[in-house]
N, C-alpha and C positions, 0 to 999 in steps of 0.2 A: 726236647725238640724233635729228635729223630723218631721217638716213639709216636708222637702225634702225627708225623708225616706217614710213617709206615701203617698206622691204623687207618688213615684215609685211603691209602693204596689198597689195603686189605679189604676195606668196605667196598671199594669200587670193583675189585676183582670178584668178590663174593656176589655182588649185584649182577655182574655180567654173566658169571657162571650159572648162578642159581636164581637170584632175584626173588626168592620166596621165603625170606627169613622173618620170623616173628619172635619178639622178645617179651615174655609175659611176667607179670607180677613184680616189676622193677621197683614198685613202691615200697617193698619190704627191705630194700638194700640199706644198710647203715650209712650214716653220713661220713664216717671215718673208715680206715682200713679194715679189712676182714680177710679171712681165709676162705676162698671159694672152692668148694669140693663138689665132685660129681663122679658118676660112673664114666670110665674111659671107653668110648665106643668107636671112635674114628681118630685118625691122626690129625684131622682138622677141627675137632671139637674145641681145642684150646683157642682157636681163632674166633669161633663163634662165641665162646664164653667171654673172651676179651672184648668183642664188639658189643655183646649184650650188657657188659658192665660199664660201658662208656657212659659218662665222661671220665669216670675214675680210671686211672692208669693201673695196670697190673704187671706183676712179675710172674714168671713161671719157670718150673724145672724142665729141663730137656736132657735127653740122654747124652752122655759125654761124647759119644762117637760123632755127633753132629758138629762138634766144635773142632774137629780135626781139619776141616777145610777152612783156610784163613779168611776167605771172603764170607762164608756162612757164619764163621765165628764172630766176625765184626758185626754182621747184621743182628745175630742173636743177642750178643752182648748189649748192643745199643737199643735192642727191643726189650730189655729188662729180663733176659733169660740167663740162667746159670746152669752149668753142666753138672750132671750127677752120674756117678758110676753105680748103676743099678745093682750090680753084683756085689760091690764092696762099698757101700755108702759110708762116708766119713762124717765127722762133726759138722762140716760146712753145710751139709744137707739141712741142718736145723739152724745154724747160726746165720747163714747168708739170708734166707727169707725173713728171719726176725729183724735183721738189720735193715733190710729193704723196707719193711713196714714202719719201723721206728724212725729211720733217718730220711726216707724218701716219701713216706706217706702212701706207699703202694699197697694194693691188695695183692694177694698171692693165690694163683690157681694151682691146686694140687688134686691129683687123682689118687685117692686113698688105696685103690687096688694096685696101683703102680703099673698096670698092664691092661691092654684091651681084651685080654683073654683070661682074666681072673676076676672073681667076684669077692675075694677075701679082702676085707678092709684092714689096712695097717694103721698104726697109731701115730705116724709122723705128723699128720695134719693137726691132730689134737694137741700134740706137744708144741708145735709151732704157734698155734693159736694161744696156748697157755702162756708161753714165754713172751709172746708179742702183746698179750693182754687185749686180744681182739676176739670178736665172735666168729663162729663158723657159719657160712652161708651155703646151704645145699642147693645144687642146681642140676638140671637134667637136660641133655641134648636128645631130641627125637628127630630123626630124619634119615636120609640115605646113609648107609654104611659102606656103600661102594662109591668110589669117587665118580665113576661114569654116570651114576644115577643123579648126581647133583645137576648135571647138564639137562636132565629131563624136567628141571624146575619143580621137582617135588618139594612139598612143604618142609621147611626146617623150623623147629620150635626149640627155643631155650627158655625154660621157665625156672624162676627162683622160688625157693621155699623160705619159710620163716627162719631167721637166724637162730643158731644154737649157742647158748652161753656155756663156756667152760667154767665150772664152779671153782671157787677159791679153795685153797687147801692142797694137800698132796695129791698128785695124779697117780693114784693106785691102779693096779690092774683091773679092779672091779669098776672103777670110775671110767677108765679108758674103754672097757667093754660096753658099759652102759651108753657112752657117747657114740661109740661105733654102731651100736644097735639103733640109736636115735637117728644117726645119719642114714642108715640103710632104710629105716622106716620112712624117712623123709623122701629118699629117692623113689621108693615104691609109691608113696602118696602122690608125688609130683608126676610120675609116669602115668598113674591112673587119672589124674586131673587133666592131662593133655590128651591121652587116648587110652581108654581102658583095655583096648585090644592089642596094644603094642607089646611086642616081645623082641628083645635083642637077641639075635643069633650071630655069634662070632664066626669068623672064618675058621673052619676046622683045621685046614692045612697050617695056617699061621699059629693056631693054638698048639698044635703038636710040635711045631718048631720051637715055640716059646717054652713049652714044657720040657723038651729035650735039653734046652740050655739052662734049665732051672730058673726061668723067669716067671713061671706061673705058680 
C-alpha cells in the first residue's frame, strides 16, 4: 500500500522537476518477477527505473548508511528497500532479494557495478537471478547526471533490453563471465539505440573519493 502511494508521489515530483521522461521498449518486460540491471549513473536513476517498470513493484538495494536515520529507514523499508554494507556484504545481500521475488512477487533493481564510478560488473545480480529462477532485464538511463540539470527539463530516457536467461546447471566462473559480457553488450546496444553520441562522464572528484575508500 505504501509503495503504491510513494510511487505516485515520486511520479508527481519527477513530473514537476523534469516532466520530460520517456520509457521505451516496455513490451519486452516479463509478466513475472525479474532482476532489473543497469549501469549506475545518478543517485536518482533507481527512481526512474522503478517508475519505468510500473505497474510491477520493485525492491532495491540501498547503502546501509541511509538506514541510520529512523524516519528515512521507515520510508525505505516500506518502499521495499533493504540495506547493504558495500564494504562487507553478507549472505543477506543474496537471500533478501531472492525472498522478495519469491514471496512478494517483486522485481529487484540491481546495479552490477555497485557504484556510479565503476564500470566493472560484479556477479551478484546473476546469482540472485539464478536462485530466484527469474530472467535478467537490462536497462539504461540516459539523461542529466547533475541534479540541477533535471530542472532544465532535459530529456530523460529509460529503455529496456531483451531479457537474458540464466542457463540451468552450475554457475561457473566462465558462465558468470559470459553473462556479464552479455549484460555489458546489452547496455552498449541500448545506449546506442537511444543516442549513438551519448557518453557517460562521471564526476571525477566523486570518483577519486570512492577510489580512496576502496569502493571502485
